[in-house]
MARROTI-161086 format. One line per 5 residues: number of its first residue (from 1); their letters; for each residue x, y, z of C-alpha. Coordinates in Angstrom, 1 decimal. Example, Ala and Ser with C-alpha at 12.3 -4.5 7.8 and 13.67 -1.06 7.14 Angstrom:
! residues 2
1	AS	12.3/-4.5/7.8  13.7/-1.1/7.1 .
***
This chain:
! residues 330
1	MMRLL	73.3/147.4/114.0  72.2/144.4/112.0  75.6/142.6/112.3  75.5/143.0/116.1  72.1/141.4/116.2 .
6	AIFFL	73.4/138.6/113.8  76.4/138.1/116.3  74.0/138.1/119.4  72.0/135.6/117.3  74.8/133.2/116.8 .
11	ATTAN	75.9/133.7/120.7  72.3/132.5/121.7  72.0/129.6/119.3  75.7/128.3/120.0  76.3/124.6/119.7 .
16	AMTLR	73.8/124.3/116.7  74.7/125.2/113.3  74.4/123.8/109.9  77.6/123.5/107.5  76.0/126.4/105.2 .
21	DYIAS	75.5/128.6/108.0  79.1/128.1/109.4  80.5/128.8/105.9  78.5/131.9/105.7  79.5/133.0/109.2 .
26	LERMR	83.2/132.4/107.9  82.7/134.6/104.9  81.1/137.3/106.7  84.2/137.5/108.8  86.4/137.3/106.1 .
31	NEPRE	84.7/140.6/104.5  83.7/142.6/107.8  86.0/144.8/110.1  88.2/143.1/112.0  86.6/144.2/115.5 .
36	LAAIE	83.3/142.7/114.5  85.0/139.6/113.0  86.7/139.1/116.4  83.4/139.3/118.3  81.6/136.9/115.9 .
41	AKALI	84.7/134.5/116.1  84.4/134.7/119.9  80.8/133.8/119.9  81.2/130.7/117.4  84.0/128.9/119.5 .
46	GTEVD	82.6/125.5/120.9  79.8/125.7/118.0  78.7/122.0/116.8  78.4/122.2/112.9  76.2/119.5/111.4 .
51	APGGK	77.5/118.4/108.0  76.6/115.8/105.7  79.8/113.8/106.3  79.1/114.1/110.0  79.0/116.5/113.0 .
56	FIADT	82.4/118.4/113.9  83.1/121.2/116.4  84.1/124.6/114.7  87.7/125.1/114.3  89.0/126.6/117.5 .
61	SLLDS	92.4/127.6/116.4  91.0/129.3/113.4  88.6/131.4/115.4  90.9/132.1/118.2  93.4/133.5/115.6 .
66	IANKR	90.6/135.6/114.3  89.2/136.7/117.9  93.1/137.7/118.6  93.4/139.7/115.2  96.5/137.5/114.1 .
71	ADSIT	98.3/138.4/110.9  97.7/134.8/109.4  94.0/134.7/110.2  92.9/135.9/106.6  95.0/133.2/105.1 .
76	RLDAT	93.7/130.7/107.3  90.2/132.0/106.7  90.4/131.5/103.0  91.9/128.0/103.1  89.2/126.7/105.6 .
81	IAALK	86.3/128.3/103.2  87.7/126.7/100.4  87.9/123.4/101.9  84.5/123.6/103.2  82.8/124.6/100.0 .
86	STSAA	84.5/121.8/98.2  83.2/119.4/100.6  79.8/120.8/100.6  79.5/120.8/97.0  80.7/117.2/96.9 .
91	RATTG	77.4/115.8/98.4  79.5/113.4/100.3  76.5/111.2/101.7  75.2/110.2/98.5  78.7/109.8/96.6 .
96	DAKLL	79.9/107.6/99.6  76.9/105.5/99.6  77.7/104.5/96.1  81.2/104.2/96.9  80.5/101.5/99.5 .
101	ERIRE	78.3/99.5/97.2  81.2/99.6/94.9  83.6/98.4/97.3  81.2/95.9/98.8  80.8/94.3/95.1 .
106	EERIR	84.5/94.3/94.7  85.3/92.7/97.9  82.8/90.1/96.9  84.6/89.3/94.0  88.0/89.5/95.6 .
111	ELKAG	86.9/86.9/98.2  85.7/84.5/95.3  89.2/84.5/93.7  91.1/84.3/96.9  88.8/81.3/97.9 .
116	GEVLM	90.3/79.3/95.1  86.8/78.6/93.2  87.0/78.2/89.6  85.1/81.3/88.1  83.0/80.0/85.2 .
121	PPEGN	81.9/82.7/82.2  78.4/84.0/82.5  75.9/81.9/80.7  75.2/84.8/78.4  78.7/84.6/77.0 .
126	KSMLD	78.7/81.0/75.7  78.6/80.6/72.2  76.1/78.4/70.0  78.8/76.0/69.5  79.6/75.5/72.9 .
131	GIAGH	76.0/74.4/73.7  75.9/72.0/70.8  79.4/70.5/72.0  77.9/69.9/75.4  74.8/68.0/74.3 .
136	ILDAA	76.8/65.9/71.8  79.0/64.8/74.8  76.0/64.2/76.9  74.3/62.0/74.0  77.6/60.2/73.9 .
141	RWLRD	77.6/59.2/77.4  74.0/58.2/77.5  74.7/56.1/74.4  77.7/54.6/76.1  75.7/53.6/79.3 .
146	KIVED	72.9/52.1/77.1  75.2/50.1/74.9  77.0/48.9/78.1  73.8/47.9/79.8  72.6/45.7/76.8 .
151	VEWLG	76.3/44.1/76.7  76.2/43.1/80.2  72.5/41.7/79.7  73.5/40.0/76.6  76.5/38.6/78.6 .
156	KLWPK	74.1/37.2/81.3  72.5/35.0/78.4  75.7/33.7/76.9  76.6/30.4/78.4  79.1/30.8/81.2 .
161	APLPD	81.2/27.5/80.6  81.1/25.6/77.2  80.8/21.7/77.1  83.9/19.5/77.0  83.2/18.4/73.6 .
166	APKPS	81.7/21.4/72.1  83.7/23.9/70.2  84.8/27.0/71.7  82.7/30.2/71.1  84.0/32.5/68.6 .
171	GGVPF	82.9/35.5/70.6  81.9/37.1/67.5  78.6/38.9/68.8  80.3/40.4/71.7  83.3/41.5/69.6 .
176	MVTAL	81.1/43.2/67.3  79.2/44.9/70.0  82.2/46.2/71.5  83.8/47.4/68.3  80.4/49.2/67.5 .
181	VIAIV	80.4/50.9/70.9  84.0/52.3/70.4  83.2/53.4/67.0  80.1/55.2/68.0  82.1/56.8/71.0 .
186	VVLAI	84.9/57.9/68.7  82.9/59.5/66.1  81.0/61.4/68.7  84.5/62.5/70.5  85.8/63.7/67.2 .
191	VALEV	82.6/65.9/66.5  82.5/67.3/69.8  86.6/68.1/69.7  85.8/69.7/66.2  83.1/71.8/67.6 .
196	LRRSR	85.1/72.9/70.7  88.0/73.8/68.3  85.8/76.2/66.2  84.2/77.9/69.2  87.9/78.7/70.5 .
201	RAKPD	88.5/80.1/67.2  85.5/82.6/67.6  86.3/86.0/69.4  85.0/85.3/72.8  82.3/88.2/74.1 .
206	EIATS	83.7/90.6/76.6  82.7/89.7/80.3  81.4/92.9/82.0  83.3/94.0/84.7  82.5/96.5/87.7 .
211	DPIAS	83.2/100.5/87.2  86.8/101.3/88.9  86.4/103.4/92.0  89.2/105.8/91.0  87.8/109.3/89.8 .
216	RRDED	88.9/112.9/88.8  87.9/114.0/92.5  90.7/111.9/94.1  93.5/114.0/92.3  92.4/117.1/94.2 .
221	PLSRG	93.1/117.2/98.0  90.3/120.0/98.5  87.7/117.6/97.0  87.2/116.2/100.4  87.7/117.1/104.2 .
226	ATEWE	90.3/115.5/106.3  88.0/113.1/108.1  86.3/112.1/104.6  90.0/111.2/103.3  90.6/109.1/106.4 .
231	RYAAQ	87.4/107.2/105.8  88.3/106.8/102.1  91.5/105.5/102.8  90.0/102.8/105.0  87.4/102.0/102.5 .
236	LAAAG	90.2/101.7/99.6  92.5/99.6/101.9  89.4/97.2/102.8  89.0/96.9/98.7  92.7/96.1/98.2 .
241	RIREA	93.6/99.4/96.5  96.9/99.9/98.4  98.3/102.9/96.5  95.1/104.8/96.6  94.7/104.4/100.0 .
246	IRAWY	98.2/105.7/100.5  97.3/108.8/98.5  94.2/109.4/100.6  96.3/109.6/103.6  98.7/111.9/102.2 .
251	HAVLV	95.7/114.2/101.2  94.3/114.2/104.6  97.3/115.7/105.8  97.5/118.3/103.2  93.8/119.3/103.6 .
256	TSYSA	94.4/119.6/107.6  97.5/121.6/107.0  95.8/124.0/104.9  92.9/124.5/107.4  95.5/125.1/110.3 .
261	GILNF	97.4/127.6/108.2  100.5/125.6/108.3  100.6/125.3/104.6  98.9/127.7/101.9  97.3/125.9/99.0 .
266	RKGRT	98.3/126.9/95.5  97.2/125.0/92.3  100.3/123.3/90.4  102.5/123.5/93.8  104.5/120.2/94.2 .
271	NWEYV	104.8/118.3/97.3  108.5/118.9/97.8  107.6/122.4/97.4  105.2/122.3/100.4  108.0/120.5/102.3 .
276	SMMRA	110.5/123.2/101.4  108.0/126.0/102.6  107.1/124.5/106.1  108.8/126.5/108.9  111.6/124.8/110.6 .
281	EVAWR	110.2/125.4/114.1  107.1/123.0/113.1  108.2/120.0/115.2  106.8/117.3/112.9  108.5/118.8/109.8 .
286	PQFAD	110.8/115.6/109.4  108.0/113.2/109.6  106.0/115.1/106.7  109.3/114.9/104.8  109.4/111.3/105.4 .
291	LTRSY	105.6/110.8/104.5  106.3/112.8/101.2  109.0/110.7/100.4  107.1/107.4/101.0  104.0/108.4/99.2 .
296	EREWY	105.9/109.6/95.9  107.9/106.2/95.9  104.6/104.2/96.3  102.4/106.4/94.2  105.1/107.2/91.1 .
301	GRDES	107.7/104.7/91.4  105.6/101.4/91.8  102.7/99.7/89.9  101.6/98.0/93.0  102.0/98.5/97.0 .
306	TYEAL	102.2/96.3/100.0  100.3/96.4/103.2  103.5/97.1/105.0  103.8/100.2/103.2  100.3/101.4/103.6 .
311	DDCSS	101.0/100.6/107.4  104.0/102.9/107.4  102.2/105.8/105.4  99.3/105.7/107.7  100.9/105.5/111.0 .
316	RAQSI	103.1/108.7/110.0  100.0/110.5/108.9  97.9/109.9/112.0  100.7/111.0/113.9  100.9/114.3/112.1 .
321	LGHIR	97.1/114.5/112.2  97.4/114.0/115.9  100.0/117.0/116.3  98.0/119.4/114.3  94.6/118.7/116.0 .
326	KRGAE	96.4/118.7/119.4  97.8/122.3/118.5  94.4/123.5/117.3  92.7/122.3/120.8  95.3/124.1/122.8 .
***
C-alpha cells in the first residue's frame, strides 16, 4: 500500500525531482517486484531532475525498458545508478568552480608566453648579490654622467683656438680626466661582472608554478557524467591540454554507453574488449572502433597531441553521442 502511495506521489509531482530522489526511485525499482517497478517507471517518464551539474530529463530509454519488463533493464539500471551516484558524490559544482579558476590562471600564463613578452623572475627570487650588482651599475652610470658633464664644462672654459705664436696645448688636463673616467668605469664594470658571476653560481630559488589540473578522478570514466565530461573536454582544450581533452571525449562516450545498456562496465576491462563486446548490429560500431584507435594512439603513443587530432576525436565522439541519445529519445 505504501509503495502504491509513493508511486501516486511521483505521478502527481512529475517534472520536478532532485537528483537524490531520482537515485532513490531507481534503487527502489531495482529491488521491488517488476510489476510495481513498471508502474513507477511509467510515472517517472518525462520527469526533470535537478542535479548539481544542471537539470536533465530522466532517461526515457531506461524507464521504457523497465516499464516493458525487458531482460536488459536490470543491467542498465545498475549502470545508471552507479554513474549517478559517482556524479553526486563528486560534488561537481564546487570542484568545477575550482577547476575553472585554475584554467583561467593557466590561460593567463599561456597568453603572456604567446605574446612574446620576456618573463622576469619574481622579485622574491633575486639574490642579494643581484641587488648589489644592480646598485653598482647604477652608481657607475651616475658617475659617468657626472664626469662627462664636468669635462664638457671644462671644455667650455678651455681656449677654442690657440694664438699663432703660442705653443700648442699639451692637452694634459683633458687626457687625465678622460683616463680617470675610463679607469673608474672599468673598475666598476669588473666589480659588477664578478658579482653577477658569483650570483649565477648560487643555486636559484625555485619559482612557484600552478598546480596541474589532472587528478585521479580523470582516470575513472564513472567519476563524471557524460555532460560533465563534455564540459571538461572543452575546458581542457581551452587550456591547451589536448591529450586530456581527447580522453575526456572518450570517457563521455563510455559513460553514455553504460547508461544506455550498450556496454557493461567492469573494472579492469580494456577499451578493445569493449569494442569486441559491442553487438554487430550497432550501427556506429565502426565509428567506436575508429575513436578507440585514435584515442589510444594519442594517449599512449604520443607525448603531445595536435588540435587536428582533437577535432577528429571530438567529432567522432559527438556523432556517437548523437546516435545514442537519438535512440534513447525514440
